[in-house]
Structures are given as C-alpha cells and as structure tokens.
PDB file of N, CA, C and O in Angstrom, chain B, residues numbered from 101:
ATOM      1  N   ASN B 101     -62.505  13.714  67.381  1.00  0.00           N
ATOM      2  CA  ASN B 101     -61.975  13.918  66.039  1.00  0.00           C
ATOM      3  C   ASN B 101     -61.184  15.209  65.988  1.00  0.00           C
ATOM      4  O   ASN B 101     -61.720  16.273  66.296  1.00  0.00           O
ATOM      5  N   PRO B 102     -59.917  15.135  65.604  1.00  0.00           N
ATOM      6  CA  PRO B 102     -59.129  16.353  65.516  1.00  0.00           C
ATOM      7  C   PRO B 102     -59.612  17.258  64.388  1.00  0.00           C
ATOM      8  O   PRO B 102     -60.097  16.783  63.362  1.00  0.00           O
ATOM      9  N   ALA B 103     -59.477  18.539  64.585  1.00  0.00           N
ATOM     10  CA  ALA B 103     -59.742  19.521  63.537  1.00  0.00           C
ATOM     11  C   ALA B 103     -59.036  20.799  63.936  1.00  0.00           C
ATOM     12  O   ALA B 103     -58.871  21.084  65.122  1.00  0.00           O
ATOM     13  N   GLY B 104     -58.621  21.564  62.948  1.00  0.00           N
ATOM     14  CA  GLY B 104     -57.974  22.821  63.277  1.00  0.00           C
ATOM     15  C   GLY B 104     -57.685  23.647  62.060  1.00  0.00           C
ATOM     16  O   GLY B 104     -57.662  23.148  60.935  1.00  0.00           O
ATOM     17  N   ASN B 105     -57.463  24.926  62.300  1.00  0.00           N
ATOM     18  CA  ASN B 105     -57.148  25.864  61.235  1.00  0.00           C
ATOM     19  C   ASN B 105     -56.302  26.953  61.873  1.00  0.00           C
ATOM     20  O   ASN B 105     -56.712  27.558  62.863  1.00  0.00           O
ATOM     21  N   GLY B 106     -55.121  27.209  61.313  1.00  0.00           N
ATOM     22  CA  GLY B 106     -54.306  28.271  61.857  1.00  0.00           C
ATOM     23  C   GLY B 106     -52.859  28.161  61.467  1.00  0.00           C
ATOM     24  O   GLY B 106     -52.509  27.455  60.521  1.00  0.00           O
ATOM     25  N   ASN B 107     -52.011  28.865  62.204  1.00  0.00           N
ATOM     26  CA  ASN B 107     -50.576  28.911  61.955  1.00  0.00           C
ATOM     27  C   ASN B 107     -49.864  28.213  63.104  1.00  0.00           C
ATOM     28  O   ASN B 107     -50.305  28.296  64.251  1.00  0.00           O
ATOM     29  N   GLY B 108     -48.762  27.524  62.805  1.00  0.00           N
ATOM     30  CA  GLY B 108     -48.021  26.835  63.855  1.00  0.00           C
ATOM     31  C   GLY B 108     -48.839  25.681  64.399  1.00  0.00           C
ATOM     32  O   GLY B 108     -49.488  24.969  63.633  1.00  0.00           O
ATOM     33  N   ASP B 109     -48.817  25.483  65.720  1.00  0.00           N
ATOM     34  CA  ASP B 109     -49.645  24.445  66.330  1.00  0.00           C
ATOM     35  C   ASP B 109     -51.099  24.890  66.250  1.00  0.00           C
ATOM     36  O   ASP B 109     -51.430  26.011  66.638  1.00  0.00           O
ATOM     37  N   ILE B 110     -51.960  24.025  65.752  1.00  0.00           N
ATOM     38  CA  ILE B 110     -53.372  24.347  65.659  1.00  0.00           C
ATOM     39  C   ILE B 110     -54.146  23.343  66.491  1.00  0.00           C
ATOM     40  O   ILE B 110     -53.685  22.224  66.716  1.00  0.00           O
ATOM     41  N   SER B 111     -55.311  23.741  66.943  1.00  0.00           N
ATOM     42  CA  SER B 111     -56.076  22.859  67.825  1.00  0.00           C
ATOM     43  C   SER B 111     -56.273  21.498  67.163  1.00  0.00           C
ATOM     44  O   SER B 111     -56.822  21.404  66.065  1.00  0.00           O
ATOM     45  N   GLY B 112     -55.830  20.468  67.828  1.00  0.00           N
ATOM     46  CA  GLY B 112     -56.012  19.124  67.322  1.00  0.00           C
ATOM     47  C   GLY B 112     -54.832  18.566  66.548  1.00  0.00           C
ATOM     48  O   GLY B 112     -54.714  17.345  66.444  1.00  0.00           O
ATOM     49  N   TYR B 113     -53.961  19.387  66.004  1.00  0.00           N
ATOM     50  CA  TYR B 113     -52.829  18.913  65.205  1.00  0.00           C
ATOM     51  C   TYR B 113     -51.562  19.713  65.497  1.00  0.00           C
ATOM     52  O   TYR B 113     -51.614  20.898  65.828  1.00  0.00           O
ATOM     53  N   VAL B 114     -50.445  19.048  65.369  1.00  0.00           N
ATOM     54  CA  VAL B 114     -49.142  19.704  65.361  1.00  0.00           C
ATOM     55  C   VAL B 114     -48.547  19.417  63.984  1.00  0.00           C
ATOM     56  O   VAL B 114     -48.515  18.270  63.537  1.00  0.00           O
ATOM     57  N   ILE B 115     -48.081  20.462  63.324  1.00  0.00           N
ATOM     58  CA  ILE B 115     -47.507  20.356  61.980  1.00  0.00           C
ATOM     59  C   ILE B 115     -45.992  20.315  62.109  1.00  0.00           C
ATOM     60  O   ILE B 115     -45.408  21.106  62.850  1.00  0.00           O
ATOM     61  N   SER B 116     -45.346  19.387  61.382  1.00  0.00           N
ATOM     62  CA  SER B 116     -43.881  19.306  61.396  1.00  0.00           C
ATOM     63  C   SER B 116     -43.384  18.937  60.003  1.00  0.00           C
ATOM     64  O   SER B 116     -44.169  18.697  59.086  1.00  0.00           O
ATOM     65  N   ASN B 117     -42.074  18.897  59.869  1.00  0.00           N
ATOM     66  CA  ASN B 117     -41.419  18.500  58.616  1.00  0.00           C
ATOM     67  C   ASN B 117     -41.935  19.266  57.404  1.00  0.00           C
ATOM     68  O   ASN B 117     -42.177  18.671  56.354  1.00  0.00           O
ATOM     69  N   VAL B 118     -42.105  20.572  57.539  1.00  0.00           N
ATOM     70  CA  VAL B 118     -42.595  21.388  56.432  1.00  0.00           C
ATOM     71  C   VAL B 118     -41.444  21.639  55.460  1.00  0.00           C
ATOM     72  O   VAL B 118     -40.370  22.096  55.851  1.00  0.00           O
ATOM     73  N   HIS B 119     -41.688  21.333  54.189  1.00  0.00           N
ATOM     74  CA  HIS B 119     -40.695  21.564  53.138  1.00  0.00           C
ATOM     75  C   HIS B 119     -41.370  22.260  51.968  1.00  0.00           C
ATOM     76  O   HIS B 119     -42.413  21.822  51.482  1.00  0.00           O
ATOM     77  N   TYR B 120     -40.759  23.354  51.524  1.00  0.00           N
ATOM     78  CA  TYR B 120     -41.230  24.091  50.360  1.00  0.00           C
ATOM     79  C   TYR B 120     -40.404  23.616  49.173  1.00  0.00           C
ATOM     80  O   TYR B 120     -39.181  23.761  49.170  1.00  0.00           O
ATOM     81  N   ASN B 121     -41.054  23.057  48.173  1.00  0.00           N
ATOM     82  CA  ASN B 121     -40.363  22.487  47.018  1.00  0.00           C
ATOM     83  C   ASN B 121     -40.417  23.463  45.855  1.00  0.00           C
ATOM     84  O   ASN B 121     -41.504  23.810  45.392  1.00  0.00           O
ATOM     85  N   PRO B 122     -39.248  23.916  45.371  1.00  0.00           N
ATOM     86  CA  PRO B 122     -39.230  24.905  44.300  1.00  0.00           C
ATOM     87  C   PRO B 122     -39.725  24.325  42.980  1.00  0.00           C
ATOM     88  O   PRO B 122     -39.625  23.125  42.722  1.00  0.00           O
ATOM     89  N   GLY B 123     -40.261  25.217  42.157  1.00  0.00           N
ATOM     90  CA  GLY B 123     -40.657  24.835  40.807  1.00  0.00           C
ATOM     91  C   GLY B 123     -39.460  24.911  39.882  1.00  0.00           C
ATOM     92  O   GLY B 123     -38.333  25.114  40.334  1.00  0.00           O
ATOM     93  N   ASN B 124     -39.700  24.748  38.582  1.00  0.00           N
ATOM     94  CA  ASN B 124     -38.616  24.890  37.605  1.00  0.00           C
ATOM     95  C   ASN B 124     -38.036  26.294  37.653  1.00  0.00           C
ATOM     96  O   ASN B 124     -36.848  26.489  37.395  1.00  0.00           O
ATOM     97  N   ASP B 125     -38.864  27.263  37.981  1.00  0.00           N
ATOM     98  CA  ASP B 125     -38.454  28.647  38.192  1.00  0.00           C
ATOM     99  C   ASP B 125     -38.241  28.800  39.695  1.00  0.00           C
ATOM    100  O   ASP B 125     -39.172  28.574  40.469  1.00  0.00           O
ATOM    101  N   SER B 126     -37.049  29.175  40.123  1.00  0.00           N
ATOM    102  CA  SER B 126     -36.735  29.253  41.555  1.00  0.00           C
ATOM    103  C   SER B 126     -37.550  30.318  42.297  1.00  0.00           C
ATOM    104  O   SER B 126     -37.521  30.369  43.526  1.00  0.00           O
ATOM    105  N   ALA B 127     -38.272  31.164  41.566  1.00  0.00           N
ATOM    106  CA  ALA B 127     -39.133  32.174  42.196  1.00  0.00           C
ATOM    107  C   ALA B 127     -40.529  31.622  42.454  1.00  0.00           C
ATOM    108  O   ALA B 127     -41.417  32.359  42.881  1.00  0.00           O
ATOM    109  N   LYS B 128     -40.730  30.333  42.198  1.00  0.00           N
ATOM    110  CA  LYS B 128     -42.040  29.698  42.367  1.00  0.00           C
ATOM    111  C   LYS B 128     -41.952  28.537  43.363  1.00  0.00           C
ATOM    112  O   LYS B 128     -40.895  27.928  43.528  1.00  0.00           O
ATOM    113  N   ILE B 129     -43.065  28.245  44.016  1.00  0.00           N
ATOM    114  CA  ILE B 129     -43.178  27.092  44.915  1.00  0.00           C
ATOM    115  C   ILE B 129     -44.088  26.081  44.220  1.00  0.00           C
ATOM    116  O   ILE B 129     -45.272  26.347  44.013  1.00  0.00           O
ATOM    117  N   ALA B 130     -43.540  24.929  43.863  1.00  0.00           N
ATOM    118  CA  ALA B 130     -44.321  23.907  43.167  1.00  0.00           C
ATOM    119  C   ALA B 130     -45.235  23.157  44.126  1.00  0.00           C
ATOM    120  O   ALA B 130     -46.374  22.834  43.789  1.00  0.00           O
ATOM    121  N   SER B 131     -44.721  22.882  45.332  1.00  0.00           N
ATOM    122  CA  SER B 131     -45.507  22.125  46.302  1.00  0.00           C
ATOM    123  C   SER B 131     -44.940  22.310  47.701  1.00  0.00           C
ATOM    124  O   SER B 131     -43.834  22.816  47.891  1.00  0.00           O
ATOM    125  N   VAL B 132     -45.727  21.886  48.661  1.00  0.00           N
ATOM    126  CA  VAL B 132     -45.318  21.903  50.065  1.00  0.00           C
ATOM    127  C   VAL B 132     -45.615  20.512  50.623  1.00  0.00           C
ATOM    128  O   VAL B 132     -46.687  19.957  50.384  1.00  0.00           O
ATOM    129  N   THR B 133     -44.670  19.960  51.359  1.00  0.00           N
ATOM    130  CA  THR B 133     -44.925  18.704  52.059  1.00  0.00           C
ATOM    131  C   THR B 133     -44.913  18.991  53.554  1.00  0.00           C
ATOM    132  O   THR B 133     -44.186  19.863  54.030  1.00  0.00           O
ATOM    133  N   LEU B 134     -45.733  18.240  54.287  1.00  0.00           N
ATOM    134  CA  LEU B 134     -45.815  18.430  55.733  1.00  0.00           C
ATOM    135  C   LEU B 134     -46.281  17.138  56.381  1.00  0.00           C
ATOM    136  O   LEU B 134     -46.827  16.248  55.729  1.00  0.00           O
ATOM    137  N   THR B 135     -46.049  17.065  57.684  1.00  0.00           N
ATOM    138  CA  THR B 135     -46.467  15.909  58.474  1.00  0.00           C
ATOM    139  C   THR B 135     -47.364  16.386  59.605  1.00  0.00           C
ATOM    140  O   THR B 135     -47.053  17.366  60.281  1.00  0.00           O
ATOM    141  N   LEU B 136     -48.481  15.690  59.809  1.00  0.00           N
ATOM    142  CA  LEU B 136     -49.366  15.942  60.942  1.00  0.00           C
ATOM    143  C   LEU B 136     -49.044  14.940  62.044  1.00  0.00           C
ATOM    144  O   LEU B 136     -48.495  13.873  61.768  1.00  0.00           O
ATOM    145  N   ASN B 137     -49.376  15.268  63.276  1.00  0.00           N
ATOM    146  CA  ASN B 137     -49.100  14.343  64.378  1.00  0.00           C
ATOM    147  C   ASN B 137     -50.213  13.320  64.593  1.00  0.00           C
ATOM    148  O   ASN B 137     -50.119  12.486  65.493  1.00  0.00           O
ATOM    149  N   ALA B 138     -51.273  13.377  63.767  1.00  0.00           N
ATOM    150  CA  ALA B 138     -52.390  12.438  63.860  1.00  0.00           C
ATOM    151  C   ALA B 138     -53.006  12.285  62.476  1.00  0.00           C
ATOM    152  O   ALA B 138     -52.815  13.149  61.620  1.00  0.00           O
ATOM    153  N   PRO B 139     -53.738  11.205  62.241  1.00  0.00           N
ATOM    154  CA  PRO B 139     -54.373  11.015  60.940  1.00  0.00           C
ATOM    155  C   PRO B 139     -55.389  12.115  60.630  1.00  0.00           C
ATOM    156  O   PRO B 139     -56.014  12.670  61.533  1.00  0.00           O
ATOM    157  N   ALA B 140     -55.542  12.416  59.361  1.00  0.00           N
ATOM    158  CA  ALA B 140     -56.536  13.387  58.900  1.00  0.00           C
ATOM    159  C   ALA B 140     -57.196  12.834  57.640  1.00  0.00           C
ATOM    160  O   ALA B 140     -56.646  11.964  56.965  1.00  0.00           O
ATOM    161  N   THR B 141     -58.361  13.345  57.341  1.00  0.00           N
ATOM    162  CA  THR B 141     -59.042  12.948  56.117  1.00  0.00           C
ATOM    163  C   THR B 141     -59.005  14.057  55.072  1.00  0.00           C
ATOM    164  O   THR B 141     -59.204  13.810  53.883  1.00  0.00           O
ATOM    165  N   ARG B 142     -58.747  15.290  55.531  1.00  0.00           N
ATOM    166  CA  ARG B 142     -58.713  16.421  54.606  1.00  0.00           C
ATOM    167  C   ARG B 142     -57.713  17.455  55.115  1.00  0.00           C
ATOM    168  O   ARG B 142     -57.722  17.820  56.290  1.00  0.00           O
ATOM    169  N   VAL B 143     -56.846  17.923  54.205  1.00  0.00           N
ATOM    170  CA  VAL B 143     -55.857  18.952  54.532  1.00  0.00           C
ATOM    171  C   VAL B 143     -55.809  19.947  53.377  1.00  0.00           C
ATOM    172  O   VAL B 143     -55.787  19.551  52.211  1.00  0.00           O
ATOM    173  N   ASN B 144     -55.793  21.229  53.700  1.00  0.00           N
ATOM    174  CA  ASN B 144     -55.644  22.306  52.728  1.00  0.00           C
ATOM    175  C   ASN B 144     -54.677  23.329  53.306  1.00  0.00           C
ATOM    176  O   ASN B 144     -54.544  23.449  54.524  1.00  0.00           O
ATOM    177  N   ILE B 145     -53.995  24.075  52.414  1.00  0.00           N
ATOM    178  CA  ILE B 145     -53.077  25.111  52.878  1.00  0.00           C
ATOM    179  C   ILE B 145     -53.265  26.401  52.094  1.00  0.00           C
ATOM    180  O   ILE B 145     -53.790  26.404  50.981  1.00  0.00           O
ATOM    181  N   ARG B 146     -52.822  27.497  52.704  1.00  0.00           N
ATOM    182  CA  ARG B 146     -52.664  28.793  52.026  1.00  0.00           C
ATOM    183  C   ARG B 146     -51.247  29.255  52.311  1.00  0.00           C
ATOM    184  O   ARG B 146     -50.659  28.887  53.328  1.00  0.00           O
ATOM    185  N   LEU B 147     -50.700  30.062  51.414  1.00  0.00           N
ATOM    186  CA  LEU B 147     -49.327  30.540  51.560  1.00  0.00           C
ATOM    187  C   LEU B 147     -49.240  32.035  51.854  1.00  0.00           C
ATOM    188  O   LEU B 147     -48.145  32.584  51.981  1.00  0.00           O
ATOM    189  N   SER B 148     -50.380  32.684  51.961  1.00  0.00           N
ATOM    190  CA  SER B 148     -50.385  34.130  52.184  1.00  0.00           C
ATOM    191  C   SER B 148     -51.596  34.516  53.010  1.00  0.00           C
ATOM    192  O   SER B 148     -52.664  33.918  52.880  1.00  0.00           O
ATOM    193  N   ASP B 149     -51.425  35.524  53.866  1.00  0.00           N
ATOM    194  CA  ASP B 149     -52.547  35.989  54.674  1.00  0.00           C
ATOM    195  C   ASP B 149     -53.573  36.761  53.853  1.00  0.00           C
ATOM    196  O   ASP B 149     -54.660  37.057  54.350  1.00  0.00           O
ATOM    197  N   THR B 150     -53.246  37.091  52.603  1.00  0.00           N
ATOM    198  CA  THR B 150     -54.193  37.784  51.731  1.00  0.00           C
ATOM    199  C   THR B 150     -54.773  36.864  50.657  1.00  0.00           C
ATOM    200  O   THR B 150     -55.611  37.291  49.863  1.00  0.00           O
ATOM    201  N   GLN B 151     -54.339  35.625  50.628  1.00  0.00           N
ATOM    202  CA  GLN B 151     -54.790  34.665  49.619  1.00  0.00           C
ATOM    203  C   GLN B 151     -56.185  34.157  49.960  1.00  0.00           C
ATOM    204  O   GLN B 151     -56.442  33.756  51.095  1.00  0.00           O
ATOM    205  N   SER B 152     -57.084  34.173  48.983  1.00  0.00           N
ATOM    206  CA  SER B 152     -58.445  33.702  49.249  1.00  0.00           C
ATOM    207  C   SER B 152     -58.619  32.222  48.924  1.00  0.00           C
ATOM    208  O   SER B 152     -59.450  31.552  49.537  1.00  0.00           O
ATOM    209  N   ASN B 153     -57.854  31.705  47.976  1.00  0.00           N
ATOM    210  CA  ASN B 153     -58.009  30.289  47.614  1.00  0.00           C
ATOM    211  C   ASN B 153     -57.094  29.402  48.452  1.00  0.00           C
ATOM    212  O   ASN B 153     -56.034  29.826  48.913  1.00  0.00           O
ATOM    213  N   TRP B 154     -57.529  28.170  48.633  1.00  0.00           N
ATOM    214  CA  TRP B 154     -56.778  27.167  49.378  1.00  0.00           C
ATOM    215  C   TRP B 154     -56.279  26.112  48.409  1.00  0.00           C
ATOM    216  O   TRP B 154     -56.962  25.791  47.436  1.00  0.00           O
ATOM    217  N   TYR B 155     -55.092  25.567  48.664  1.00  0.00           N
ATOM    218  CA  TYR B 155     -54.549  24.465  47.861  1.00  0.00           C
ATOM    219  C   TYR B 155     -54.863  23.151  48.560  1.00  0.00           C
ATOM    220  O   TYR B 155     -54.626  22.998  49.758  1.00  0.00           O
ATOM    221  N   GLY B 156     -55.399  22.208  47.796  1.00  0.00           N
ATOM    222  CA  GLY B 156     -55.696  20.894  48.340  1.00  0.00           C
ATOM    223  C   GLY B 156     -54.442  20.064  48.505  1.00  0.00           C
ATOM    224  O   GLY B 156     -53.466  20.243  47.776  1.00  0.00           O
ATOM    225  N   CYS B 157     -54.471  19.162  49.456  1.00  0.00           N
ATOM    226  CA  CYS B 157     -53.333  18.288  49.735  1.00  0.00           C
ATOM    227  C   CYS B 157     -53.752  16.835  49.582  1.00  0.00           C
ATOM    228  O   CYS B 157     -54.912  16.478  49.791  1.00  0.00           O
ATOM    229  N   SER B 158     -52.789  16.010  49.215  1.00  0.00           N
ATOM    230  CA  SER B 158     -53.022  14.576  49.063  1.00  0.00           C
ATOM    231  C   SER B 158     -52.198  13.821  50.086  1.00  0.00           C
ATOM    232  O   SER B 158     -51.041  14.153  50.345  1.00  0.00           O
ATOM    233  N   ASN B 159     -52.811  12.805  50.661  1.00  0.00           N
ATOM    234  CA  ASN B 159     -52.093  11.977  51.618  1.00  0.00           C
ATOM    235  C   ASN B 159     -51.072  11.133  50.874  1.00  0.00           C
ATOM    236  O   ASN B 159     -51.415  10.428  49.926  1.00  0.00           O
ATOM    237  N   VAL B 160     -49.812  11.204  51.305  1.00  0.00           N
ATOM    238  CA  VAL B 160     -48.730  10.464  50.657  1.00  0.00           C
ATOM    239  C   VAL B 160     -48.523   9.130  51.347  1.00  0.00           C
ATOM    240  O   VAL B 160     -48.437   8.085  50.701  1.00  0.00           O
ATOM    241  N   ASN B 161     -48.443   9.179  52.682  1.00  0.00           N
ATOM    242  CA  ASN B 161     -48.184   7.968  53.453  1.00  0.00           C
ATOM    243  C   ASN B 161     -48.404   8.284  54.923  1.00  0.00           C
ATOM    244  O   ASN B 161     -47.795   9.218  55.444  1.00  0.00           O
ATOM    245  N   GLY B 162     -49.247   7.538  55.597  1.00  0.00           N
ATOM    246  CA  GLY B 162     -49.470   7.780  57.016  1.00  0.00           C
ATOM    247  C   GLY B 162     -49.977   9.189  57.270  1.00  0.00           C
ATOM    248  O   GLY B 162     -51.056   9.551  56.802  1.00  0.00           O
ATOM    249  N   ASN B 163     -49.218   9.986  58.001  1.00  0.00           N
ATOM    250  CA  ASN B 163     -49.601  11.363  58.325  1.00  0.00           C
ATOM    251  C   ASN B 163     -48.862  12.391  57.465  1.00  0.00           C
ATOM    252  O   ASN B 163     -48.858  13.579  57.786  1.00  0.00           O
ATOM    253  N   ASP B 164     -48.236  11.936  56.372  1.00  0.00           N
ATOM    254  CA  ASP B 164     -47.494  12.817  55.463  1.00  0.00           C
ATOM    255  C   ASP B 164     -48.396  13.280  54.325  1.00  0.00           C
ATOM    256  O   ASP B 164     -49.138  12.488  53.743  1.00  0.00           O
ATOM    257  N   TRP B 165     -48.323  14.563  54.019  1.00  0.00           N
ATOM    258  CA  TRP B 165     -49.185  15.178  53.010  1.00  0.00           C
ATOM    259  C   TRP B 165     -48.367  15.956  51.991  1.00  0.00           C
ATOM    260  O   TRP B 165     -47.331  16.532  52.326  1.00  0.00           O
ATOM    261  N   LEU B 166     -48.835  15.973  50.740  1.00  0.00           N
ATOM    262  CA  LEU B 166     -48.244  16.729  49.641  1.00  0.00           C
ATOM    263  C   LEU B 166     -49.296  17.704  49.138  1.00  0.00           C
ATOM    264  O   LEU B 166     -50.404  17.305  48.778  1.00  0.00           O
ATOM    265  N   CYS B 167     -48.941  18.989  49.115  1.00  0.00           N
ATOM    266  CA  CYS B 167     -49.863  20.043  48.701  1.00  0.00           C
ATOM    267  C   CYS B 167     -49.328  20.694  47.433  1.00  0.00           C
ATOM    268  O   CYS B 167     -48.279  21.338  47.457  1.00  0.00           O
ATOM    269  N   ASN B 168     -50.044  20.527  46.330  1.00  0.00           N
ATOM    270  CA  ASN B 168     -49.654  21.123  45.054  1.00  0.00           C
ATOM    271  C   ASN B 168     -50.043  22.594  45.084  1.00  0.00           C
ATOM    272  O   ASN B 168     -51.227  22.927  45.138  1.00  0.00           O
ATOM    273  N   THR B 169     -49.050  23.471  45.049  1.00  0.00           N
ATOM    274  CA  THR B 169     -49.306  24.906  45.143  1.00  0.00           C
ATOM    275  C   THR B 169     -49.298  25.602  43.788  1.00  0.00           C
ATOM    276  O   THR B 169     -49.264  26.830  43.712  1.00  0.00           O
ATOM    277  N   GLU B 170     -49.330  24.807  42.719  1.00  0.00           N
ATOM    278  CA  GLU B 170     -49.514  25.336  41.364  1.00  0.00           C
ATOM    279  C   GLU B 170     -48.515  26.433  41.013  1.00  0.00           C
ATOM    280  O   GLU B 170     -48.879  27.436  40.399  1.00  0.00           O
ATOM    281  N   ASN B 171     -47.258  26.243  41.404  1.00  0.00           N
ATOM    282  CA  ASN B 171     -46.198  27.221  41.128  1.00  0.00           C
ATOM    283  C   ASN B 171     -46.541  28.610  41.653  1.00  0.00           C
ATOM    284  O   ASN B 171     -46.425  29.607  40.941  1.00  0.00           O
ATOM    285  N   ALA B 172     -46.963  28.654  42.907  1.00  0.00           N
ATOM    286  CA  ALA B 172     -47.270  29.925  43.565  1.00  0.00           C
ATOM    287  C   ALA B 172     -46.006  30.776  43.651  1.00  0.00           C
ATOM    288  O   ALA B 172     -44.893  30.254  43.710  1.00  0.00           O
ATOM    289  N   SER B 173     -46.194  32.070  43.656  1.00  0.00           N
ATOM    290  CA  SER B 173     -45.074  33.006  43.741  1.00  0.00           C
ATOM    291  C   SER B 173     -44.423  32.951  45.121  1.00  0.00           C
ATOM    292  O   SER B 173     -45.094  33.106  46.141  1.00  0.00           O
ATOM    293  N   LEU B 174     -43.122  32.731  45.140  1.00  0.00           N
ATOM    294  CA  LEU B 174     -42.371  32.733  46.396  1.00  0.00           C
ATOM    295  C   LEU B 174     -42.439  34.112  47.046  1.00  0.00           C
ATOM    296  O   LEU B 174     -42.521  34.221  48.269  1.00  0.00           O
ATOM    297  N   LYS B 175     -42.405  35.155  46.237  1.00  0.00           N
ATOM    298  CA  LYS B 175     -42.419  36.527  46.743  1.00  0.00           C
ATOM    299  C   LYS B 175     -43.699  36.844  47.526  1.00  0.00           C
ATOM    300  O   LYS B 175     -43.655  37.580  48.512  1.00  0.00           O
ATOM    301  N   SER B 176     -44.836  36.291  47.088  1.00  0.00           N
ATOM    302  CA  SER B 176     -46.094  36.611  47.764  1.00  0.00           C
ATOM    303  C   SER B 176     -46.377  35.699  48.959  1.00  0.00           C
ATOM    304  O   SER B 176     -47.322  35.950  49.706  1.00  0.00           O
ATOM    305  N   ALA B 177     -45.580  34.651  49.154  1.00  0.00           N
ATOM    306  CA  ALA B 177     -45.791  33.736  50.280  1.00  0.00           C
ATOM    307  C   ALA B 177     -45.265  34.377  51.560  1.00  0.00           C
ATOM    308  O   ALA B 177     -44.063  34.606  51.694  1.00  0.00           O
ATOM    309  N   ASN B 178     -46.171  34.670  52.508  1.00  0.00           N
ATOM    310  CA  ASN B 178     -45.730  35.294  53.754  1.00  0.00           C
ATOM    311  C   ASN B 178     -46.130  34.511  54.999  1.00  0.00           C
ATOM    312  O   ASN B 178     -45.767  34.896  56.110  1.00  0.00           O
ATOM    313  N   GLN B 179     -46.877  33.411  54.831  1.00  0.00           N
ATOM    314  CA  GLN B 179     -47.198  32.548  55.966  1.00  0.00           C
ATOM    315  C   GLN B 179     -47.764  31.244  55.446  1.00  0.00           C
ATOM    316  O   GLN B 179     -48.317  31.191  54.348  1.00  0.00           O
ATOM    317  N   LEU B 180     -47.626  30.203  56.228  1.00  0.00           N
ATOM    318  CA  LEU B 180     -48.253  28.925  55.914  1.00  0.00           C
ATOM    319  C   LEU B 180     -49.445  28.763  56.850  1.00  0.00           C
ATOM    320  O   LEU B 180     -49.286  28.731  58.070  1.00  0.00           O
ATOM    321  N   GLN B 181     -50.629  28.661  56.275  1.00  0.00           N
ATOM    322  CA  GLN B 181     -51.832  28.414  57.057  1.00  0.00           C
ATOM    323  C   GLN B 181     -52.345  27.038  56.664  1.00  0.00           C
ATOM    324  O   GLN B 181     -52.494  26.741  55.479  1.00  0.00           O
ATOM    325  N   VAL B 182     -52.616  26.195  57.661  1.00  0.00           N
ATOM    326  CA  VAL B 182     -53.051  24.817  57.438  1.00  0.00           C
ATOM    327  C   VAL B 182     -54.451  24.636  58.005  1.00  0.00           C
ATOM    328  O   VAL B 182     -54.738  25.045  59.130  1.00  0.00           O
ATOM    329  N   SER B 183     -55.318  24.018  57.208  1.00  0.00           N
ATOM    330  CA  SER B 183     -56.637  23.621  57.667  1.00  0.00           C
ATOM    331  C   SER B 183     -56.706  22.104  57.556  1.00  0.00           C
ATOM    332  O   SER B 183     -56.517  21.556  56.470  1.00  0.00           O
ATOM    333  N   ALA B 184     -56.973  21.421  58.661  1.00  0.00           N
ATOM    334  CA  ALA B 184     -56.985  19.955  58.669  1.00  0.00           C
ATOM    335  C   ALA B 184     -58.176  19.458  59.463  1.00  0.00           C
ATOM    336  O   ALA B 184     -58.582  20.067  60.453  1.00  0.00           O
ATOM    337  N   SER B 185     -58.732  18.338  59.013  1.00  0.00           N
ATOM    338  CA  SER B 185     -59.826  17.714  59.761  1.00  0.00           C
ATOM    339  C   SER B 185     -59.649  16.213  59.754  1.00  0.00           C
ATOM    340  O   SER B 185     -59.122  15.637  58.803  1.00  0.00           O
ATOM    341  N   GLY B 186     -60.099  15.587  60.832  1.00  0.00           N
ATOM    342  CA  GLY B 186     -59.929  14.154  61.012  1.00  0.00           C
ATOM    343  C   GLY B 186     -61.179  13.384  60.657  1.00  0.00           C
ATOM    344  O   GLY B 186     -62.122  13.912  60.068  1.00  0.00           O
ATOM    345  N   ASN B 187     -61.156  12.123  61.033  1.00  0.00           N
ATOM    346  CA  ASN B 187     -62.253  11.199  60.694  1.00  0.00           C
ATOM    347  C   ASN B 187     -63.555  11.610  61.330  1.00  0.00           C
ATOM    348  O   ASN B 187     -64.571  10.941  61.145  1.00  0.00           O
TER     349      ASN B 187
END
C-alpha cells in the first residue's frame, strides 16, 4: 500500500499536474489540483512550512484530486506539502 508525506516525489507516490487555482481575489488560492501516479484513499496538503492545519482533498476522477484551500493567502504559500495514503 502506497503512503507518503513530503515535498516533490514522496515515498510511494509521484505528484504531477499541480495547478494553483486563484480565488476571486488574485492574492488568494481557492484550490489546488494534482495528480498522483497511483490510487489513494486519502490526500491532504499544506501550502506553507509554518502552517499547522492541512487542507483535505477530494478525488475528482481516477488519480486526480481537488484540494479546497479556503482562499489561502498566496503571499504566505512557500511550499506544497502532500500527505497521501493508499488502500
């Protein structure tokens, strides 16, 4: 069962097709979409190395995920950290 947590390639998964979707305010990130190279049952992301909370992601189709980032500040986003686990 794949599982991993980290930046870039993480043990068990490769992350690709990352897109940051702006909110109505261009200084905000409404959501992030990403693709995993294998199926997962749970995916969460953080946008900052100082952020304590994680944003939950929903499976859109196959290995594609949509993560609602609740209009997070673009200015405070300094890294994408992904936590994913498989079946």
